[in-house]
C-alpha positions in Angstrom: -16.7 -76.8 -25.4 -20.4 -76.0 -23.9 -19.7 -74.9 -20.5 -23.2 -76.7 -18.9 -23.2 -79.8 -21.4 -19.3 -80.5 -20.4 -20.0 -81.1 -16.8 -22.5 -83.4 -15.2 -23.0 -81.3 -12.0 -23.9 -78.3 -13.7 -26.3 -80.0 -16.2 -27.9 -81.8 -13.3 -27.8 -78.2 -11.3 -29.2 -76.7 -14.6 -32.1 -79.1 -15.3 -33.1 -79.1 -11.6 -33.4 -75.3 -11.6 -36.0 -75.8 -14.4 -37.9 -78.3 -12.8 -38.4 -76.2 -9.7 -39.6 -73.4 -12.2 -42.2 -76.0 -13.4 -43.4 -76.6 -10.1 -43.8 -73.1 -9.3 -45.8 -72.1 -12.6 -47.9 -75.5 -11.8 -48.6 -73.7 -8.4 -49.7 -70.7 -10.1 -52.0 -72.8 -12.5 -53.5 -74.7 -9.5 -54.2 -71.4 -8.0 -56.3 -70.3 -10.8 -58.6 -73.2 -9.9 -58.8 -74.4 -13.8 -56.2 -77.2 -13.3 -55.5 -80.1 -10.7 -52.1 -80.5 -9.7 -51.3 -83.7 -12.3 -52.8 -81.4 -14.9 -50.5 -78.4 -14.2 -47.5 -80.7 -14.0 -48.1 -82.3 -16.9 -48.5 -79.0 -18.8 -45.4 -77.1 -17.3 -42.6 -79.6 -16.7 -42.3 -81.0 -20.2 -42.3 -77.4 -21.5 -39.8 -76.5 -18.9 -37.3 -78.9 -19.4 -37.8 -78.3 -23.5 -37.4 -74.8 -22.9 -34.5 -75.1 -20.8 -32.4 -77.2 -23.1 -33.7 -74.8 -26.2 -32.0 -71.7 -24.1 -28.6 -73.8 -23.9 -28.2 -72.4 -27.4 -27.5 -68.7 -25.7 -23.9 -70.2 -25.4 -23.2 -69.5 -29.1 -25.2 -66.7 -29.1 -22.9 -65.3 -26.6 -19.8 -66.4 -28.1 -20.8 -64.5 -31.4 -21.3 -61.3 -29.0 -18.5 -61.3 -26.0 -19.2 -58.4 -23.9 -15.5 -57.6 -23.7 -15.2 -57.5 -27.7 -18.2 -56.2 -28.8 -20.3 -52.8 -28.3 -23.0 -52.8 -26.0 -25.7 -51.8 -28.6 -25.1 -54.8 -30.5 -24.9 -57.1 -27.7 -28.2 -55.8 -26.6 -29.5 -56.2 -30.1 -28.1 -59.8 -30.7 -29.6 -61.0 -27.5 -32.9 -59.4 -27.7 -33.3 -60.8 -31.3 -32.5 -64.5 -29.8 -34.8 -64.0 -27.0 -37.5 -63.0 -29.4 -37.0 -66.1 -31.4 -36.7 -68.3 -28.2 -39.6 -66.8 -26.8 -41.7 -67.7 -30.1 -40.3 -70.9 -29.9 -41.6 -71.7 -26.4 -45.0 -70.3 -27.4 -45.3 -72.7 -30.6 -44.3 -75.5 -28.3 -47.0 -74.5 -25.7 -49.6 -74.4 -28.2 -48.4 -77.7 -29.8 -48.3 -79.1 -26.2 -52.0 -78.3 -25.6 -53.0 -78.9 -29.0 -52.1 -82.5 -28.1 -53.4 -83.0 -24.8 -56.7 -81.4 -25.7 -57.3 -84.4 -27.7 -56.7 -86.7 -25.1 -59.7 -85.5 -22.6 -57.2 -85.5 -19.8 -57.3 -81.7 -19.9 -60.3 -78.9 -19.8 -61.7 -78.7 -23.5 -60.9 -74.8 -22.8 -57.2 -75.5 -22.8 -56.2 -74.5 -26.2 -58.1 -71.2 -25.9 -56.6 -70.7 -22.5 -52.8 -70.7 -23.9 -53.9 -68.6 -26.5 -55.1 -66.0 -24.5 -51.8 -66.3 -21.9 -49.8 -65.9 -25.3 -48.3 -62.6 -24.4 -47.8 -63.8 -20.9 -45.8 -66.9 -22.6 -44.0 -64.9 -24.8 -42.6 -62.0 -22.3 -41.8 -65.3 -19.7 -39.9 -66.9 -22.4 -38.1 -63.5 -23.2 -37.1 -63.0 -19.6 -36.2 -66.6 -19.1 -33.7 -66.7 -22.2 -32.0 -63.6 -21.2 -31.3 -65.3 -17.6 -29.8 -68.0 -19.1 -27.6 -65.5 -21.5 -26.7 -63.9 -18.3 -25.6 -67.4 -16.7 -23.4 -67.8 -19.9 -21.5 -64.7 -19.9 -21.1 -65.4 -16.2 -19.8 -68.8 -16.9 -17.5 -67.4 -19.8 -16.0 -64.9 -17.1 -15.3 -67.6 -14.8 -13.8 -69.7 -17.3 -11.6 -66.9 -18.3 -10.5 -66.0 -14.7 -9.8 -69.9 -14.3 -7.6 -70.2 -17.4 -5.7 -66.7 -16.7 -5.1 -68.5 -12.8 -3.5 -71.3 -14.7 -1.4 -69.4 -17.2 -0.3 -67.4 -14.3 0.6 -70.3 -12.1 2.1 -71.9 -15.0 4.3 -69.2 -15.8 5.3 -69.0 -12.2 6.2 -72.6 -12.5 8.4 -72.1 -15.4 10.0 -68.8 -13.8 10.8 -70.9 -10.6 12.3 -73.8 -12.6 14.3 -71.0 -15.0 15.5 -69.6 -11.5 16.6 -72.9 -9.9 18.6 -74.0 -13.0 20.2 -70.3 -13.0 21.0 -70.8 -9.4 22.3 -74.4 -9.6 24.7 -73.2 -12.7 26.4 -71.1 -10.3 27.3 -73.7 -7.9 30.0 -75.9 -10.1 31.9 -72.9 -11.7 32.5 -71.1 -8.1 33.7 -74.7 -6.7 36.0 -75.5 -9.8 37.8 -72.3 -9.6 38.9 -73.1 -6.1 39.7 -76.7 -7.0 41.8 -76.0 -10.4 43.6 -73.3 -7.9 44.5 -76.0 -5.8 45.7 -78.4 -8.3 47.8 -75.8 -9.8 49.7 -75.2 -6.8 50.2 -78.7 -6.3 51.2 -79.9 -9.9 54.9 -78.9 -9.6 55.4 -79.4 -5.9 53.4 -82.2 -5.4 52.3 -84.0 -8.4 51.0 -87.1 -6.7 48.7 -85.2 -4.7 47.5 -83.3 -7.9 47.0 -86.4 -9.3 44.8 -87.5 -6.6 43.1 -84.4 -6.3 42.2 -84.8 -9.8 40.6 -88.1 -9.2 38.5 -86.6 -6.1 37.6 -84.0 -8.4 36.4 -86.2 -11.3 34.4 -88.4 -8.8 32.7 -85.6 -7.1 31.9 -84.0 -10.4 30.3 -87.5 -11.7 28.2 -87.6 -8.6 27.3 -84.1 -8.4 26.1 -84.0 -12.0 24.1 -87.1 -11.8 22.4 -86.0 -8.6 21.9 -82.3 -10.1 19.8 -83.4 -12.7 17.0 -84.5 -10.2 14.4 -82.6 -8.3 15.2 -84.0 -5.1 17.6 -86.1 -3.5 18.2 -88.2 -0.4 20.0 -86.0 2.2 22.5 -89.1 2.5 23.9 -88.3 -0.9 24.1 -84.6 0.0 26.2 -85.7 2.7 28.6 -87.8 0.8 29.2 -85.1 -1.8 29.6 -82.8 1.3 32.5 -85.1 2.6 33.8 -85.7 -0.9 34.4 -81.6 -1.1 35.9 -81.7 2.2 38.3 -84.5 1.0 39.3 -82.5 -1.8 40.0 -79.2 0.4 41.6 -81.0 2.6 44.5 -81.4 0.2 44.8 -77.7 0.0 44.5 -77.2 3.5 46.0 -80.0 5.3 45.7 -80.0 8.6 44.1 -76.6 9.1 40.9 -78.2 8.0 39.4 -80.9 10.1 35.5 -81.8 10.1 33.3 -83.6 12.4 29.9 -85.4 11.6 26.8 -86.0 13.7 23.9 -87.1 11.5 20.9 -89.1 12.6 20.5 -91.9 10.4 16.9 -90.9 9.9 17.6 -88.0 7.9 19.7 -89.9 5.4 16.5 -90.7 3.4 14.8 -87.3 3.6 14.4 -85.9 0.1 16.0 -82.3 -0.3 16.8 -80.2 -3.2 20.4 -81.4 -5.1 23.5 -79.4 -4.1 22.2 -77.7 -0.6 25.1 -78.4 1.5 28.0 -77.8 -1.2 27.5 -73.9 -1.1 27.4 -74.1 2.7 30.3 -76.1 3.2 32.5 -74.0 0.9 31.5 -71.0 2.6 32.6 -72.4 5.8 35.9 -73.1 4.4 36.4 -70.1 2.3 35.1 -67.4 4.6 36.0 -69.4 7.7 38.8 -71.7 7.5 41.1 -69.7 5.2 40.6 -66.7 7.3 42.0 -68.5 10.7 45.6 -69.0 10.7 45.3 -72.3 12.7 42.5 -73.0 10.5 39.6 -75.3 12.4 36.8 -77.4 12.6 33.9 -77.6 10.1 30.8 -79.1 12.2 28.0 -80.9 10.4 24.9 -81.5 12.5 21.7 -83.2 11.2 18.3 -84.6 12.8 14.8 -84.9 12.2 12.6 -83.4 14.9 8.9 -82.6 14.5 8.4 -83.9 10.7 11.6 -81.4 9.7 14.9 -81.7 8.8 17.1 -79.7 11.3 20.9 -78.9 9.6 23.6 -77.3 11.3 27.1 -76.3 9.9 29.4 -74.5 12.1 33.0 -73.0 11.3 35.5 -71.0 13.4 36.0 -67.3 11.8 37.8 -64.5 12.4 35.8 -61.6 13.7 38.8 -59.2 12.9 39.4 -60.5 9.4 38.2 -57.8 6.5 35.3 -59.0 4.6 35.9 -60.7 1.3 34.8 -60.0 -1.9 31.8 -62.4 -2.5 31.1 -63.2 1.0 27.5 -64.4 1.2 27.0 -65.3 -2.1 26.7 -68.9 -1.5 24.3 -68.3 1.3 22.2 -66.3 -0.8 22.0 -68.9 -3.4 20.8 -71.4 -1.0 18.5 -69.0 0.6 16.9 -68.2 -2.8 16.6 -72.0 -3.9 15.1 -72.6 -0.7 12.6 -70.0 -1.3 11.5 -71.1 -4.5 11.2 -75.1 -3.6 9.7 -74.9 -0.1 8.2 -70.9 0.1 7.9 -70.3 3.9 8.2 -73.5 4.7 12.0 -73.7 4.7 13.9 -71.5 7.0 17.8 -70.6 6.7 19.3 -68.9 9.7 22.6 -67.3 9.9 24.5 -66.3 13.4 27.9 -65.1 13.8 28.8 -64.8 17.4 32.4 -64.2 18.6 34.6 -66.5 16.7 31.9 -69.2 15.7 29.9 -68.8 12.5 26.9 -70.8 12.3 24.2 -71.6 9.7 21.1 -73.5 10.5 18.4 -74.9 8.2 15.0 -76.3 8.5 13.1 -78.1 6.0 10.0 -80.2 5.9 11.0 -83.7 5.7 8.0 -84.4 3.3 8.8 -84.3 -0.4 5.8 -82.2 -0.9 6.4 -78.3 -0.9 4.4 -75.4 -1.3 6.1 -72.4 -3.3 5.2 -69.1 -1.8 3.2 -66.8 -4.1 
């Protein structure tokens, strides 16, 4: 598609440039004392507009001799030949236009002779103007290639981030299922009714999480419900050692967040916190909206003397990478381990819009 004809603003700017050139040439003709302003504009304005649109054919010449795929000598020869032809067309148009007006009595009788005398100047001017238009088309072609390359790079970045998000999401369910199935296995022989109840809880949890996991955003209230379901399942395994408290502002429940955001954090609090403490403890979930941001805090007890377990930090890193892919620098995840308390703090924009980092 022609880069100038396809865009109205470019076409208008292009035509305006030729009109300004016509005024400049008219001023030069008036300065000779041979023509009035009316006569000069009647001569230059139609010719400039005609030649300007004729030079638009340079687009196809430039396509036949692209700078990045053609020898410089061939490009120069092709454009020189096209420039000579275009300049000849301008001279013929000028002679025809002068011949037409020479019979109207509007111009001096010497107009035809004047154009014939200025033929070398007309040819030279037409040649230079064509080359300028050809250079403009090369610049526009380079701009379009650059814009397409940027669009392709952005599309590739989006696809890469989508693939990364899918891969990170896929890590969540197997890890949780491993723990849940271990709990069920331990209950089957000793407490079959409890095992059956856990199976039902697990089925409900997976049904809901799989539904939400297919979306790009879910309400934070749905995330809280999933976290409470997970805690209910884990309470069967830990009994009285696992307790939880929630302090959630109602305004936060409608905030859009990535799906399955809280599960790795709650699971981390249980696996690397509650499970390591002999007396267990309380998992606290706090959420509030402040200054158009969603602030989420998850706290759990920890044993500072316990050896570091293999896999510690995988869930946190999963969440960190997902937040980076979705929000870029607009999201923040902070981890603090102070004494016997482990604290994870999230800060997200409350808007559904996100700006991934480049």
